[in-house]
C-alpha positions in Angstrom: 87.1 50.2 -1.7 84.1 52.5 -1.5 81.4 51.6 -4.0 79.4 54.6 -5.2 75.9 54.0 -6.4 74.1 57.2 -7.4 70.5 57.9 -6.4 70.0 60.9 -8.7 71.1 60.6 -12.4 69.5 61.7 -15.6 70.2 62.1 -19.3 68.7 64.0 -22.2 68.5 67.6 -23.0 65.9 70.3 -23.6 65.3 71.8 -27.0 65.9 75.3 -25.5 69.6 75.9 -25.9 69.6 78.2 -22.8 68.6 75.3 -20.6 71.3 72.9 -21.9 74.3 72.2 -19.6 77.8 72.9 -21.1 78.6 69.2 -21.3 75.3 67.4 -21.8 74.6 63.7 -21.7 72.3 63.5 -24.7 71.9 59.8 -24.6 72.4 56.7 -22.4 75.9 56.1 -24.0 77.0 59.6 -22.9 75.8 58.8 -19.4 77.4 55.4 -19.3 80.8 57.0 -20.3 80.4 59.7 -17.6 79.6 57.2 -14.9 82.6 55.0 -15.8 84.9 58.1 -15.9 83.8 59.2 -12.4 84.2 55.7 -10.9 80.5 55.4 -10.1 79.4 51.8 -10.3 75.7 52.4 -11.2 72.6 54.0 -9.8 69.1 55.2 -10.5 68.4 57.1 -13.7 65.6 59.0 -15.3 65.3 60.3 -18.8 64.4 63.9 -19.5 62.1 62.8 -22.4 59.7 61.5 -19.7 59.0 65.1 -18.7 59.2 66.7 -22.2 57.6 64.2 -24.6 55.5 62.3 -22.1 55.8 59.6 -19.4 54.8 56.7 -21.5 57.3 57.6 -24.2 60.0 58.2 -21.6 59.4 54.9 -19.8 59.6 53.0 -23.1 62.7 54.9 -24.2 64.4 54.2 -20.9 63.5 50.5 -21.0 65.2 50.1 -24.4 68.2 52.3 -23.5 69.1 50.3 -20.4 69.4 47.1 -22.5 72.2 48.6 -24.5 74.7 49.4 -21.7 77.1 47.5 -19.5 77.1 49.8 -16.4 74.7 48.8 -13.6 72.0 51.5 -14.0 68.4 51.1 -13.0 65.6 53.2 -14.4 63.1 55.3 -12.5 59.6 54.4 -13.8 57.4 57.4 -14.1 53.9 57.0 -12.7 50.6 58.4 -14.0 47.1 58.0 -12.5 45.7 54.5 -13.0 42.4 56.0 -14.3 43.8 56.9 -17.7 45.1 53.3 -18.4 48.4 54.6 -19.8 50.8 52.5 -17.7 50.4 49.0 -16.3 48.0 48.7 -13.3 49.7 48.0 -10.0 49.3 44.2 -10.0 51.2 44.1 -13.3 53.8 46.8 -12.6 56.3 44.8 -10.7 56.7 42.4 -13.6 57.1 45.3 -16.0 59.8 46.9 -13.8 61.7 43.6 -13.7 61.5 43.2 -17.4 62.7 46.7 -18.1 65.4 46.9 -15.3 63.6 49.6 -13.3 64.7 50.0 -9.7 62.3 52.7 -8.5 59.2 54.7 -9.2 59.0 58.4 -9.6 56.3 61.1 -9.6 56.3 64.5 -11.2 52.7 65.7 -11.0 53.3 69.3 -12.2 55.1 68.1 -15.3 52.5 65.4 -16.1 49.4 67.4 -15.5 47.7 65.7 -12.6 46.8 66.8 -9.1 49.6 66.2 -6.5 47.2 64.7 -4.1 47.9 61.4 -2.3 44.6 59.9 -3.5 45.4 60.4 -7.2 48.2 57.7 -7.1 46.9 55.8 -4.0 46.8 52.5 -5.9 50.5 52.8 -6.8 51.6 54.1 -3.4 49.8 51.1 -1.7 51.6 48.8 -4.2 54.9 50.4 -3.5 54.4 50.4 0.2 53.5 46.7 0.2 56.4 45.7 -2.0 59.0 48.1 -0.5 59.6 49.6 -3.9 61.4 53.0 -3.6 59.4 56.0 -4.8 61.5 59.0 -5.8 60.3 62.5 -4.9 62.6 64.9 -6.7 61.8 68.6 -6.0 63.5 69.5 -9.3 60.8 67.6 -11.2 57.8 69.5 -10.2 56.8 68.4 -6.7 57.1 70.6 -3.6 58.1 69.6 -0.1 54.5 70.3 1.1 53.2 67.9 -1.5 55.7 65.2 -0.5 54.7 65.7 3.1 51.0 65.1 2.2 51.9 61.8 0.5 54.0 60.6 3.4 51.4 61.5 5.9 49.0 59.2 4.1 51.5 56.5 3.5 54.0 56.8 6.3 55.6 53.4 5.7 56.3 54.1 2.1 59.9 53.4 1.0 60.9 56.8 -0.4 63.8 58.8 -1.7 63.5 62.6 -1.2 65.7 64.8 -3.4 65.4 68.4 -2.4 66.5 71.5 -4.3 69.4 73.7 -3.6 68.0 75.9 -0.9 70.2 76.8 2.1 69.8 75.9 4.8 68.0 72.8 3.9 67.7 71.2 7.4 64.3 72.8 8.2 62.9 71.2 5.1 64.8 67.9 5.2 64.9 66.9 8.9 61.2 66.6 9.5 60.9 64.0 6.7 63.8 61.9 8.1 62.5 62.2 11.7 58.8 61.3 10.9 59.1 58.6 8.2 61.3 55.6 9.0 61.5 54.3 5.4 62.4 57.7 3.8 66.0 58.3 2.7 67.5 61.7 1.9 69.5 62.1 -1.4 72.6 64.3 -0.7 72.7 66.0 -4.0 71.5 69.3 -2.5 73.6 69.1 0.7 75.5 72.4 1.3 75.7 72.6 5.1 79.0 72.4 6.9 79.0 69.2 9.0 75.7 68.3 7.4 76.4 64.6 6.8 77.9 64.3 10.3 74.9 65.8 11.9 72.4 63.7 10.1 74.4 60.5 10.8 74.7 61.3 14.5 70.9 61.9 14.9 69.3 59.5 12.4 71.9 57.0 11.3 73.8 56.5 8.1 71.1 54.2 6.7 68.8 57.1 6.1 71.2 58.9 3.7 72.0 58.2 0.0 74.8 59.5 -2.2 73.3 61.4 -5.1 75.0 63.7 -7.6 72.2 65.3 -9.7 74.3 64.5 -12.7 74.3 65.8 -15.4 73.1 69.2 -14.1 75.7 68.9 -11.4 78.9 66.8 -11.3 79.9 63.7 -9.4 82.9 65.0 -7.5 81.4 67.4 -5.0 79.1 64.9 -3.3 81.7 62.1 -3.6 84.2 64.2 -1.8 81.7 65.1 0.9 81.1 61.4 1.6 84.8 60.4 1.4 85.9 63.1 3.8 83.0 63.2 6.2 83.9 62.7 9.9 82.1 59.4 10.2 83.1 55.7 10.2 84.2 53.9 7.1 81.2 51.6 7.5 78.9 54.6 7.4 80.6 56.0 4.4 80.2 52.8 2.5 76.6 52.6 3.4 75.9 56.2 2.2 78.0 55.8 -0.9 76.1 52.9 -2.3 75.2 50.2 0.2 71.9 51.7 1.3 70.5 52.2 -2.2 71.7 48.8 -3.4 69.9 47.3 -0.3 66.7 49.2 -1.2 66.7 47.8 -4.8 67.4 44.3 -3.5 64.7 44.5 -0.9 62.2 45.4 -3.6 63.2 42.3 -5.5 64.4 44.4 -8.5 68.2 43.8 -8.2 70.1 42.1 -11.0 73.5 40.6 -10.1 
């Protein structure tokens, strides 16, 4: 049976009513119920409060929320420059991630008001590269493809997850990342191209692709159906659905059985 493990989840809502989805997940319990309803076994999650009320508040909120649920969700820990001493320094961060059930790091420079230059977070990128901890670059969270490219050029062995936005066709943005950086994986939440999964698997291998829904702005079913019905082997489907992401979290030493 295919095990779906989602690389792109979040919960929380903005105060602006116009920006709220019709069926919002306002808290971790709403997200837990939605994940179970969809048949998703777990995944990586961020909380919108990190980008509205601040990264330190969001990290603490997410740490406490993940202790209250039974579904196997792992937090994305939001990074800030080491120079302001707001989050643990790199040598203490791995322990903090384990204690709080975090499975990845994330960056959102435009939202957290620091320059999107590789050197600004170099201590954390070096730490992540050394420990094979996934770093999530989500274009919906205030980082451009060009800024992601600059980081990857400086840290080409970085274990990374790239989540692009819905721009069609995406291949001209996405494929250079997959081709150039062997430890970068592509989250499928913005995939819209016919035979897109099949083409990526044929050229780069299924291990470079992750199931991601973008829930709760999007819904689980579209990407799940793409993976289930892709013209690829069952083994490749299982890897994309969840095996790849689970393997990344395990390789970083952050998995909890």
